[in-house]
Backbone as CSV, one residue per row, in Angstrom:
resi,resn,N_x,N_y,N_z,CA_x,CA_y,CA_z,C_x,C_y,C_z
1,MET,243.903,140.939,80.463,244.512,140.051,80.569,244.793,139.017,81.604
2,PRO,244.393,138.318,82.263,244.512,137.701,83.453,245.653,137.034,83.727
3,HIS,245.743,137.673,84.659,247.133,137.259,85.457,248.751,137.764,84.548
4,SER,248.790,137.612,83.362,249.328,137.906,82.529,250.838,138.838,83.292
5,ASP,250.454,139.433,84.307,251.772,140.061,84.714,252.126,140.015,85.479
6,ALA,251.819,138.687,86.188,252.345,137.773,87.466,253.299,136.716,86.604
7,ALA,254.837,136.692,86.439,255.724,135.692,86.753,255.741,134.401,87.615
8,SER,255.779,133.120,86.336,256.239,132.323,87.179,257.523,131.272,87.013
9,PRO,257.457,130.441,87.797,259.089,129.835,87.486,259.080,129.656,86.114
10,ALA,258.013,129.174,84.911,258.158,129.204,83.980,258.909,130.377,82.825
11,THR,258.324,131.353,83.340,258.681,132.705,82.571,260.045,133.243,83.178
12,LYS,260.015,133.036,84.327,261.043,133.028,85.327,262.550,132.438,84.470
13,ALA,262.763,131.450,84.234,263.064,130.494,83.777,263.938,131.660,82.108
14,LEU,262.579,131.593,81.546,263.020,132.526,79.600,263.088,133.594,79.951
15,ALA,262.706,134.300,81.187,263.148,135.437,81.134,265.279,135.229,81.065
16,ARG,265.157,134.559,82.152,266.999,134.172,82.456,267.795,133.647,81.672
17,ALA,266.945,132.771,80.365,267.716,132.031,79.599,267.816,133.369,77.985
18,LYS,267.224,134.657,78.369,267.363,135.437,77.617,266.559,134.939,75.678
19,VAL,265.189,134.138,76.335,264.579,133.322,75.380,263.708,134.770,74.429
20,LYS,263.264,134.487,73.207,262.168,134.862,73.091,260.941,134.168,72.790
21,HIS,259.963,135.063,73.737,258.913,134.433,74.231,257.860,135.022,74.004
22,THR,256.450,134.656,73.668,255.188,135.519,73.332,254.496,135.078,75.305
23,LEU,253.760,135.150,75.984,253.215,134.698,76.734,251.798,134.816,75.797
24,HIS,250.433,133.839,75.909,249.360,134.730,75.976,247.726,133.835,77.467
25,ALA,247.658,134.292,77.349,246.919,134.121,78.758,245.729,134.301,78.344
26,TYR,244.380,133.518,79.309,243.220,133.335,79.244,242.307,133.373,80.492
27,ASP,240.910,133.254,80.411,240.329,132.480,81.630,240.365,131.237,81.960
28,HIS,240.742,130.854,82.653,240.566,129.636,82.553,238.968,128.758,83.313
29,ASP,238.613,128.481,82.353,236.989,127.811,83.944,237.573,126.632,84.292
30,PRO,237.584,126.858,85.644,237.888,126.186,87.657,236.646,124.884,86.381
31,SER,235.720,124.632,85.897,234.573,123.193,85.744,235.343,122.307,84.789
32,ASN,236.680,123.049,83.937,236.932,122.348,82.092,238.301,121.733,83.075
33,ARG,238.417,120.511,82.371,239.837,119.540,83.218,240.438,118.899,81.985
34,HIS,239.894,119.842,80.430,240.913,119.338,79.311,241.330,120.509,79.177
35,TYR,242.406,121.056,80.156,243.218,121.789,79.902,243.690,122.736,78.387
36,GLY,244.639,121.210,78.080,245.019,121.938,76.331,243.940,121.973,75.338
37,GLU,243.132,121.258,75.591,241.637,121.856,74.585,240.986,122.820,74.699
38,GLU,241.417,123.392,76.005,240.698,124.453,76.356,241.451,125.572,75.628
39,GLY,242.755,125.420,76.218,243.974,126.225,75.696,243.805,126.820,73.635
40,VAL,243.727,125.311,73.126,243.591,125.718,71.291,242.049,126.381,71.666
41,ALA,240.732,126.088,72.378,239.685,126.957,72.101,239.757,128.839,72.308
42,GLN,240.646,128.587,73.634,240.872,129.803,73.889,241.129,130.702,72.684
43,LEU,242.540,130.142,72.462,243.521,131.032,71.511,243.548,131.035,70.645
44,GLY,243.519,130.435,69.861,242.475,129.846,68.542,243.544,128.946,67.774
45,PHE,244.727,128.696,68.346,246.158,127.890,67.871,245.458,126.674,67.456
46,SER,245.706,126.018,66.360,246.020,124.376,66.052,246.721,123.767,67.389
47,ALA,245.481,122.497,67.161,245.811,121.847,68.232,247.205,120.691,67.991
48,ASP,247.969,120.969,66.841,249.051,120.308,66.429,250.955,121.276,66.806
49,VAL,250.790,122.722,67.351,250.919,124.238,68.206,251.100,123.890,69.235
50,MET,250.318,123.523,69.971,249.666,123.731,71.448,250.393,122.239,72.034
51,PHE,251.466,122.011,72.905,251.309,121.170,73.413,251.012,121.473,75.023
52,LYS,250.840,119.931,75.650,250.659,119.535,76.787,251.748,118.973,77.408
53,THR,252.019,119.365,78.771,253.339,118.341,79.533,252.879,117.656,80.839
54,LEU,253.052,116.277,80.185,252.892,114.837,81.272,254.259,114.548,82.168
55,VAL,254.069,114.594,82.916,254.608,113.503,83.812,254.402,112.396,84.166
56,VAL,255.670,111.634,83.514,256.040,110.095,83.534,256.647,108.992,84.495
57,HIS,256.160,108.550,85.319,256.398,106.878,85.454,257.262,106.317,84.806
58,LEU,258.488,105.609,84.446,259.223,104.753,84.268,259.925,104.225,84.970
59,GLU,259.890,102.659,84.637,260.432,101.152,85.409,261.256,100.781,84.544
60,GLY,262.416,99.953,85.283,263.449,99.744,84.311,264.712,99.839,84.745
61,SER,265.522,99.011,84.498,267.267,98.639,84.579,267.852,100.061,84.863
62,GLY,267.381,100.707,82.959,268.097,101.944,83.222,267.753,103.298,83.023
63,VAL,267.290,103.118,83.860,266.358,104.315,84.671,267.086,104.985,85.480
64,ARG,267.352,106.408,85.866,267.859,107.138,86.072,266.944,107.455,87.137
65,THR,265.606,107.710,86.527,265.500,108.530,87.606,263.405,107.931,87.418
66,PRO,262.543,108.132,88.388,261.716,107.190,88.263,260.233,107.991,87.448
67,LEU,260.444,109.281,87.609,259.576,110.320,87.141,260.574,111.116,85.467
68,ALA,259.595,111.167,84.826,260.020,112.049,83.136,259.292,112.918,82.456
69,VAL,259.441,114.115,82.244,257.875,114.886,80.822,258.019,114.308,79.793
70,ALA,256.883,114.260,79.444,256.597,114.171,77.550,255.961,115.113,77.497
71,VAL,256.177,116.271,76.360,255.939,117.075,75.847,256.034,116.925,74.414
72,VAL,253.912,116.445,74.074,253.116,116.137,72.835,252.066,117.100,72.446
73,PRO,251.285,117.248,71.203,250.762,118.211,70.843,249.479,117.814,71.738
74,VAL,248.562,118.585,71.589,247.343,118.631,71.954,246.252,117.738,71.303
75,SER,247.026,117.871,69.907,245.460,116.628,68.872,246.026,115.484,68.989
76,GLY,247.416,114.746,69.986,247.798,113.215,69.471,247.960,113.180,71.185
77,MET,248.259,111.675,71.210,248.034,110.908,72.953,249.705,110.022,73.046
78,LEU,249.993,110.378,74.269,251.034,109.986,74.837,251.495,108.307,74.410
79,ASP,252.422,107.722,73.379,252.139,106.626,73.229,253.457,106.131,74.927
80,LEU,253.206,105.374,75.027,253.461,105.347,76.318,254.291,104.510,76.588
81,LYS,255.005,103.149,74.836,255.604,102.442,74.471,257.219,103.339,74.007
82,ALA,256.651,104.191,73.311,257.323,104.365,72.359,258.432,105.703,73.369
83,PHE,257.184,106.465,74.578,258.407,107.370,75.681,259.184,106.269,76.152
84,ALA,258.960,104.950,76.688,259.778,104.356,77.295,261.030,104.317,76.850
85,ALA,260.703,103.341,75.395,262.338,103.335,74.481,262.808,104.531,74.277
86,ALA,262.074,105.807,74.304,262.903,107.022,74.161,263.755,107.364,75.116
87,MET,263.082,106.726,76.406,264.069,107.041,77.736,264.731,105.900,77.834
88,GLY,265.091,105.088,77.353,266.113,103.709,78.008,265.218,103.405,79.020
89,ALA,263.696,103.256,79.214,262.942,102.230,80.245,261.981,101.137,79.566
90,LYS,261.826,99.718,80.526,261.350,99.041,80.111,259.825,99.535,80.018
91,LYS,259.249,99.873,80.883,257.971,100.733,81.215,257.083,101.829,81.562
92,ALA,256.368,102.548,80.689,256.095,103.597,81.622,254.622,103.802,81.145
93,SER,254.544,104.711,82.806,252.995,105.177,83.006,252.296,106.119,83.498
94,MET,251.562,106.693,83.102,251.289,107.731,83.502,251.274,108.000,85.299
95,ALA,252.266,109.281,85.772,252.404,109.428,86.995,251.393,110.114,88.151
96,GLU,251.605,110.033,88.966,249.613,109.883,90.228,249.983,111.910,89.983
97,PRO,248.694,111.928,89.851,248.713,113.792,89.558,249.487,114.077,90.431
98,ASP,249.218,114.040,92.358,249.831,114.647,93.485,251.380,114.069,93.123
99,VAL,252.064,113.462,92.917,253.706,113.112,92.590,253.894,113.841,91.134
100,ALA,253.277,114.110,90.535,253.393,115.298,89.139,253.379,116.390,89.806
101,GLN,252.493,116.512,90.733,252.388,118.577,91.125,253.745,118.474,92.139
102,ARG,254.236,117.270,93.130,255.332,117.552,93.766,256.163,117.436,93.222
103,ALA,256.820,116.571,92.155,258.102,116.631,91.582,258.360,118.327,90.971
104,THR,256.888,118.633,90.217,257.576,119.758,89.111,257.192,120.976,89.430
105,GLY,256.516,121.431,90.901,256.170,122.352,91.443,254.893,123.613,90.879
106,TYR,254.260,122.694,89.926,253.165,122.986,89.377,251.708,121.975,89.214
107,ILE,250.599,122.579,89.440,249.158,122.294,89.743,249.203,121.483,88.219
108,VAL,248.246,120.474,87.953,247.194,119.621,86.924,247.111,120.893,86.382
109,GLY,247.211,120.632,85.090,246.803,122.163,84.470,247.070,123.361,83.993
110,GLY,248.484,123.408,84.409,249.509,124.970,84.257,250.622,123.754,84.623
111,ILE,250.838,122.801,84.726,252.673,122.253,84.214,253.238,122.426,83.374
112,SER,254.253,122.946,84.012,255.177,123.665,81.994,256.728,123.177,82.347
113,PRO,256.972,122.150,81.291,257.751,122.066,80.307,259.199,123.206,81.375
114,LEU,259.223,124.601,81.867,259.853,125.207,82.394,260.312,125.570,83.495
115,GLY,260.866,125.185,83.732,260.893,126.472,85.742,260.914,125.426,86.177
116,GLN,260.486,124.008,86.446,260.577,122.777,87.363,261.554,122.810,88.689
117,LYS,260.500,122.379,89.383,261.137,122.648,90.859,262.002,121.322,91.031
118,LYS,262.018,120.561,90.198,263.501,118.990,90.273,262.950,119.275,88.333
119,LYS,264.555,119.307,88.438,264.835,119.196,86.765,264.944,117.626,85.797
120,LEU,263.391,117.829,85.585,263.196,115.702,85.529,263.670,115.600,83.443
121,PRO,264.226,114.417,83.186,264.404,114.116,81.894,263.398,114.276,81.412
122,THR,263.573,115.124,79.751,262.470,115.476,79.258,263.051,114.624,77.592
123,CYS,261.617,114.883,77.366,261.673,113.954,75.693,260.361,115.230,75.035
124,VAL,260.328,115.535,73.892,260.016,116.513,73.199,259.927,115.668,71.883
125,ASP,257.820,115.367,71.579,257.614,114.521,70.148,258.160,115.166,69.389
126,SER,258.449,114.716,68.396,259.541,115.806,66.939,259.070,116.247,66.226
127,SER,257.281,115.873,66.553,257.031,116.903,65.521,256.431,118.499,65.652
128,ALA,256.836,118.574,67.425,257.023,119.977,67.361,258.142,121.179,66.564
129,LEU,258.726,119.953,65.906,260.605,120.777,64.829,259.767,120.864,63.509
130,ASP,258.731,120.129,63.233,257.934,120.688,61.889,257.535,121.895,61.766
131,HIS,256.914,122.970,63.142,256.515,123.873,63.365,257.711,125.148,63.889
132,GLU,257.251,126.533,63.300,258.568,127.731,63.236,257.639,127.773,65.191
133,VAL,257.229,127.995,65.392,256.331,128.120,66.618,255.631,126.477,67.833
134,MET,255.540,126.830,69.072,254.643,125.975,70.058,254.507,126.684,71.154
135,LEU,253.867,125.895,71.181,252.950,127.125,72.786,253.149,125.893,74.232
136,VAL,253.733,126.259,74.703,253.601,125.041,76.200,253.053,125.484,77.524
137,SER,252.554,125.571,78.364,252.218,126.144,79.633,252.642,126.816,80.721
138,GLY,252.572,128.267,80.529,253.643,128.955,81.065,253.519,128.964,82.587
139,GLY,252.926,127.889,82.897,253.245,127.386,84.556,252.223,127.355,85.815
140,ARG,250.552,127.620,84.571,249.901,127.423,85.263,248.600,127.838,84.627
141,ARG,247.498,127.459,85.080,246.099,127.078,84.158,245.641,128.840,83.352
142,GLY,245.326,129.077,82.168,244.570,129.936,81.614,246.187,130.900,81.287
143,LEU,247.258,130.106,81.251,248.668,130.832,80.352,249.857,129.654,79.685
144,SER,249.478,130.385,78.566,250.956,129.438,77.504,252.209,130.639,76.816
145,VAL,252.776,130.022,76.630,253.898,130.609,76.148,254.659,129.677,74.532
146,GLU,254.601,131.246,73.720,254.862,130.869,72.097,256.313,131.082,72.467
147,LEU,256.757,129.488,72.067,258.223,130.151,71.374,259.075,128.952,70.313
148,ALA,260.226,129.173,70.016,260.558,128.899,69.182,260.959,127.153,69.608
149,PRO,260.378,125.554,68.771,260.863,124.458,69.672,262.495,124.036,69.830
150,ALA,262.902,125.056,69.302,264.579,124.633,69.690,264.978,125.525,70.654
151,ASP,264.265,126.617,70.803,264.772,127.375,72.070,264.311,126.348,72.800
152,LEU,263.164,125.934,72.940,262.408,125.439,74.171,263.306,123.674,74.333
153,ILE,264.198,122.940,73.421,264.557,122.322,73.921,266.356,122.890,74.263
154,ARG,266.480,123.974,73.995,267.662,123.712,74.540,267.608,124.231,75.612
155,VAL,266.890,125.126,76.478,266.319,125.659,77.265,266.666,124.503,78.770
156,ILE,265.876,123.944,78.371,265.362,122.534,79.560,266.138,121.393,79.192
157,GLY,266.872,121.267,77.932,268.005,120.395,78.163,266.835,119.053,77.853
158,ALA,266.316,118.662,76.841,265.404,117.994,76.141,265.991,117.014,74.778
159,THR,265.367,116.123,74.849,265.580,115.225,73.287,264.490,115.641,72.664
160,THR,264.567,114.399,71.765,263.108,114.643,70.904,263.314,113.566,70.343
161,ALA,261.615,112.815,69.808,261.457,111.025,69.877,260.054,111.786,69.098
162,ALA,259.598,110.225,68.028,258.097,110.251,67.717,257.636,109.658,69.215
163,ILE,256.954,110.640,69.996,256.222,109.744,70.997,254.786,109.827,71.318
164,ALA,254.386,110.885,70.649,252.645,111.205,70.244,252.068,109.993,69.187
165,ASP,251.103,109.917,69.430,250.138,108.781,68.412,249.079,109.879,67.568
C-alpha cells in the first residue's frame, strides 16, 4: 500500500482524538482530476459513503469568516444555495484552488476536513448520518479515512444540513 505509514495532519488529528478509523490507500493516477470518483473506483466503496471536502467562499453580513468547508458525498454535488443558508451567508461560491490549498494546508484532491491548517467552519451533508461509516480524504491524494460520521462531526466541530443535490 502506498504511503500508508506516513502520517498526515488528518491522521494525526484522529490519533490525538483517539477516534477509531481505518486508512485506505491506493495508487493515485496523477492524470486523474476526478479524485472522488477515482477513490470510489479504486477502493470499491459506494459513492454515497465516500465524501469529498470542498472549500467554499461565503459572502453576506452574518459571515464570521469568508471561507468554509462543505463535506458532501461523491455521488452528489454541493448545493451552493443550501450551503450558504446553512452557514448563515447570503451567497456561496467555490473557493479558488490556491485559496483552498493555502487555508487548509492540503493540495486539491487531498483536502481533508481533518487537521486543517486553519480551522474553518464546516458543514457535513446530513446524508452522512444515514451510514454506519463514511470515508473522507486522509490528507493526500490516494489516502482515505473510514470512520463513523458522528466521530468526524464531533472531532471537527461540524454542523450537518442537507447541502448536496
